[in-house]
C-alpha atoms as one frame of an Amber mdcrd trajectory, in Angstrom:
protein
   0.000   0.000   0.000   1.417   3.356  -1.039   1.382   6.387   1.208  -1.561
   8.681   0.553   0.764  11.608  -0.114   2.518   9.655  -2.876  -0.772   8.718
  -4.523  -2.014  12.323  -4.447   1.277  13.583  -5.898   1.092  11.035  -8.734
  -2.415  12.227  -9.671  -1.253  15.819 -10.067  -0.282  16.962 -13.572   3.533
  16.988 -13.735   5.616  19.905 -14.949   7.174  17.648 -17.600   5.423  14.689
 -19.226   8.356  12.359 -18.541   7.756  12.739 -14.799   4.341  11.055 -14.993
   4.042   8.073 -12.646   1.642   5.235 -13.401   0.003   3.879 -10.262  -2.598
   1.204  -9.666  -5.958   2.863  -8.969  -6.801   0.295  -6.275  -3.668   0.066
  -4.141  -1.278   2.732  -5.470   1.480   0.300  -6.463   3.871   1.489  -9.215
   5.648  -1.750 -10.084   3.982  -4.418 -12.199   1.588  -1.860 -13.711  -0.659
  -2.979 -16.599  -1.557   0.062 -18.704  -4.606  -1.411 -20.442  -6.380  -1.862
 -17.115  -4.610   0.775 -14.948  -3.975  -1.960 -12.370  -0.936  -3.627 -10.843
  -0.424  -7.331 -11.497  -1.684  -8.333  -8.050  -4.962  -6.394  -8.246  -5.422
  -7.520 -11.853  -5.183 -11.152 -10.815  -7.595 -10.696  -7.889 -10.224  -8.985
 -10.052  -9.767 -11.449 -12.927 -10.353 -14.423 -10.609 -13.551 -12.796  -9.319
 -14.701 -12.178 -12.888 -14.855  -8.414 -12.328 -12.895  -7.573 -15.500 -15.019
  -8.180 -18.617 -13.358 -10.197 -21.373 -10.623 -11.617 -19.139 -10.524 -15.246
 -18.066  -7.926 -17.723 -16.950  -5.956 -19.568 -19.567  -6.078 -23.341 -19.663
  -4.375 -25.674 -22.107
């Protein structure tokens, strides 16, 4: 869980576009970020297992 101050600072528009930080909208994590869903890998997996993300299901072969 990220500190609230870090999450708020990441939401602010940066002075330069290269300073933008991608954070998970659920937990605030920056590593393992999946752009298509705006989630980190951990939250993505939790929501996918619950079936909360439309069009995503577990692979089986």
